C-alpha positions as a Markdown table, in Angstrom:
| # | Residue | x | y | z |
|---|---|---|---|---|
| 1 | Met | 10.3 | 75.0 | 23.9 |
| 2 | Ile | 11.7 | 78.5 | 24.1 |
| 3 | Arg | 9.8 | 80.5 | 26.7 |
| 4 | Pro | 9.5 | 84.3 | 26.8 |
| 5 | Ile | 11.9 | 85.9 | 29.2 |
| 6 | Val | 10.4 | 88.0 | 32.0 |
| 7 | Met | 11.8 | 91.5 | 31.8 |
| 8 | His | 12.6 | 94.0 | 34.6 |
| 9 | Pro | 10.7 | 95.7 | 36.3 |
| 10 | Asp | 8.2 | 92.8 | 36.3 |
| 11 | Asp | 7.2 | 92.0 | 39.9 |
| 12 | Arg | 7.9 | 88.3 | 39.4 |
| 13 | Leu | 11.6 | 89.0 | 39.4 |
| 14 | Arg | 11.3 | 90.3 | 43.0 |
| 15 | Gln | 9.6 | 87.2 | 44.5 |
| 16 | Leu | 11.0 | 84.6 | 46.8 |
| 17 | Cys | 10.7 | 81.3 | 44.9 |
| 18 | Ala | 9.2 | 78.3 | 46.5 |
| 19 | Pro | 11.1 | 75.0 | 46.9 |
| 20 | Val | 10.4 | 72.2 | 44.5 |
| 21 | Leu | 8.7 | 69.4 | 46.3 |
| 22 | Gly | 9.7 | 66.6 | 43.9 |
| 23 | Val | 11.4 | 66.3 | 40.5 |
| 24 | Asp | 8.6 | 65.1 | 38.2 |
| 25 | Asp | 7.9 | 65.4 | 34.5 |
| 26 | Ala | 6.8 | 68.9 | 34.9 |
| 27 | Val | 10.1 | 70.0 | 36.5 |
| 28 | Met | 12.1 | 68.0 | 34.0 |
| 29 | Gly | 10.2 | 69.8 | 31.2 |
| 30 | Leu | 10.8 | 73.2 | 32.8 |
| 31 | Val | 14.6 | 72.4 | 33.0 |
| 32 | Ala | 14.6 | 71.4 | 29.3 |
| 33 | Asp | 12.7 | 74.5 | 28.3 |
| 34 | Met | 15.1 | 76.7 | 30.4 |
| 35 | Phe | 18.2 | 75.2 | 28.7 |
| 36 | Glu | 16.6 | 75.8 | 25.3 |
| 37 | Thr | 15.6 | 79.4 | 26.3 |
| 38 | Met | 19.1 | 80.2 | 27.8 |
| 39 | Tyr | 21.0 | 79.0 | 24.7 |
| 40 | Ala | 18.7 | 80.7 | 22.3 |
| 41 | Ala | 19.2 | 84.0 | 24.3 |
| 42 | Ser | 23.0 | 83.5 | 24.4 |
| 43 | Gly | 23.0 | 83.3 | 28.2 |
| 44 | Arg | 25.1 | 81.3 | 30.5 |
| 45 | Gly | 22.5 | 81.0 | 33.2 |
| 46 | Leu | 18.7 | 81.3 | 33.6 |
| 47 | Ala | 16.5 | 81.1 | 36.7 |
| 48 | Ala | 12.9 | 79.9 | 36.7 |
| 49 | Pro | 11.5 | 83.4 | 37.7 |
| 50 | Gln | 13.0 | 84.7 | 34.5 |
| 51 | Val | 10.6 | 82.5 | 32.6 |
| 52 | Gly | 7.7 | 83.3 | 34.9 |
| 53 | Val | 7.9 | 80.2 | 37.2 |
| 54 | Leu | 8.4 | 81.0 | 40.9 |
| 55 | Ser | 10.3 | 77.8 | 41.8 |
| 56 | Arg | 13.7 | 77.2 | 43.1 |
| 57 | Val | 15.3 | 76.1 | 39.8 |
| 58 | Phe | 18.1 | 77.5 | 37.7 |
| 59 | Val | 20.2 | 76.2 | 34.7 |
| 60 | Met | 23.8 | 77.1 | 34.0 |
| 61 | Asp | 26.3 | 76.4 | 31.3 |
| 62 | Ala | 29.3 | 78.7 | 32.2 |
| 63 | Thr | 31.7 | 77.3 | 29.5 |
| 64 | Trp | 29.7 | 76.8 | 26.3 |
| 65 | Lys | 30.7 | 80.1 | 24.8 |
| 66 | Ala | 34.4 | 79.4 | 25.1 |
| 67 | Gly | 34.6 | 75.6 | 24.9 |
| 68 | Glu | 32.8 | 72.4 | 25.5 |
| 69 | Pro | 29.2 | 72.8 | 26.9 |
| 70 | Thr | 28.8 | 71.9 | 30.6 |
| 71 | Pro | 25.0 | 72.2 | 31.2 |
| 72 | Met | 24.0 | 71.9 | 34.8 |
| 73 | Ala | 20.5 | 72.1 | 36.4 |
| 74 | Phe | 20.1 | 73.2 | 40.0 |
| 75 | Ile | 17.0 | 72.4 | 41.9 |
| 76 | Asn | 16.6 | 73.8 | 45.4 |
| 77 | Pro | 20.2 | 75.0 | 45.4 |
| 78 | Glu | 21.7 | 76.0 | 48.7 |
| 79 | Ile | 25.0 | 77.8 | 49.0 |
| 80 | Leu | 26.6 | 76.1 | 52.0 |
| 81 | Trp | 29.8 | 78.1 | 52.1 |
| 82 | Ala | 31.3 | 81.2 | 50.3 |
| 83 | Ser | 34.9 | 82.2 | 50.4 |
| 84 | Pro | 35.9 | 85.5 | 52.0 |
| 85 | Glu | 38.0 | 86.2 | 48.9 |
| 86 | Met | 35.9 | 88.2 | 46.4 |
| 87 | Gln | 36.0 | 88.7 | 42.6 |
| 88 | Arg | 34.6 | 91.6 | 40.7 |
| 89 | Asn | 33.0 | 90.9 | 37.3 |
| 90 | Glu | 30.9 | 92.8 | 34.9 |
| 91 | Glu | 27.6 | 90.8 | 34.9 |
| 92 | Gly | 24.7 | 90.9 | 32.5 |
| 93 | Cys | 21.2 | 89.6 | 32.9 |
| 94 | Leu | 18.8 | 88.3 | 30.3 |
| 95 | Ser | 16.0 | 90.1 | 32.2 |
| 96 | Ile | 17.8 | 93.5 | 32.2 |
| 97 | Pro | 19.3 | 93.5 | 28.6 |
| 98 | His | 22.0 | 95.9 | 27.6 |
| 99 | Thr | 22.7 | 96.9 | 31.3 |
| 100 | Pro | 25.9 | 95.3 | 32.5 |
| 101 | Val | 26.8 | 95.9 | 36.1 |
| 102 | Phe | 30.0 | 95.4 | 38.1 |
| 103 | Val | 29.3 | 93.0 | 41.0 |
| 104 | Asp | 31.4 | 91.6 | 43.8 |
| 105 | Arg | 30.9 | 87.9 | 44.4 |
| 106 | Pro | 32.7 | 85.2 | 46.4 |
| 107 | Glu | 35.6 | 83.7 | 44.5 |
| 108 | Arg | 34.6 | 80.2 | 45.5 |
| 109 | Val | 31.3 | 78.6 | 46.7 |
| 110 | Glu | 30.2 | 75.2 | 48.0 |
| 111 | Val | 26.7 | 74.2 | 46.9 |
| 112 | Met | 24.2 | 71.5 | 47.6 |
| 113 | Trp | 21.3 | 70.9 | 45.1 |
| 114 | Leu | 19.1 | 68.3 | 43.3 |
| 115 | Asp | 20.0 | 67.6 | 39.7 |
| 116 | Ala | 17.5 | 67.2 | 36.9 |
| 117 | Gly | 17.1 | 63.5 | 37.8 |
| 118 | Gly | 16.3 | 64.4 | 41.4 |
| 119 | Ala | 19.6 | 63.1 | 42.8 |
| 120 | Gln | 21.3 | 65.0 | 45.6 |
| 121 | Gln | 24.5 | 66.7 | 44.6 |
| 122 | Arg | 27.2 | 68.7 | 46.3 |
| 123 | Gly | 30.0 | 70.5 | 44.6 |
| 124 | Ala | 32.6 | 73.3 | 44.9 |
| 125 | Phe | 32.8 | 76.0 | 42.2 |
| 126 | Glu | 35.2 | 78.9 | 41.6 |
| 127 | Gly | 35.7 | 81.8 | 39.4 |
| 128 | Phe | 33.0 | 82.5 | 36.8 |
| 129 | Glu | 31.0 | 79.4 | 37.8 |
| 130 | Ala | 30.8 | 80.6 | 41.4 |
| 131 | Ala | 29.7 | 84.1 | 40.3 |
| 132 | Cys | 27.1 | 82.6 | 38.0 |
| 133 | Ile | 25.7 | 80.4 | 40.8 |
| 134 | Cys | 25.5 | 83.4 | 43.1 |
| 135 | His | 23.8 | 85.4 | 40.4 |
| 136 | Glu | 21.2 | 82.7 | 39.6 |
| 137 | Thr | 20.6 | 82.0 | 43.3 |
| 138 | Asp | 19.9 | 85.7 | 43.8 |
| 139 | His | 17.2 | 85.4 | 41.2 |
| 140 | Leu | 15.4 | 82.7 | 43.4 |
| 141 | Asp | 15.5 | 85.2 | 46.3 |
| 142 | Gly | 14.1 | 88.1 | 44.3 |
| 143 | Val | 17.5 | 89.9 | 44.1 |
| 144 | Leu | 18.9 | 91.4 | 40.9 |
| 145 | Ile | 22.3 | 92.6 | 39.8 |
| 146 | Leu | 21.0 | 96.2 | 40.2 |
| 147 | Asp | 20.9 | 95.5 | 44.0 |
| 148 | His | 24.6 | 94.6 | 44.1 |
| 149 | Glu | 26.1 | 97.3 | 41.8 |
| 150 | Ala | 29.6 | 97.9 | 42.9 |
| 151 | Ala | 31.7 | 101.0 | 42.1 |
| 152 | Ala | 33.6 | 100.4 | 38.9 |
């Protein structure tokens, strides 16, 4: 089901999201809805607060616009390490349409999370995927791209 996207300046986008206590049918349904909503909106990532759910969940598919889809669900993600090397990208946000912002993000990150089946995962990401993970994790902490705007 495609869910409505919460738009800035809605207060829900500034809330600290609660950890998911267990991956059940409701969480799996949320993840499925979030993927459907993200693809319908032509996004590459979507966090639960962007659909009005204040839980630590986001979905990402950083490659689907340029090649094979690689959908990933992140439940209770934790960035364990971020590289000191930075990258600057122009980022957009489905909750702040038509307002791209230059943001500095780590070039590489290491992350631990639960997948949509509730299994513990750990992985390293670089480039655009690392930036997307940081962007979506920020949403779970009530932080928006407007808070990171770098000088172009």
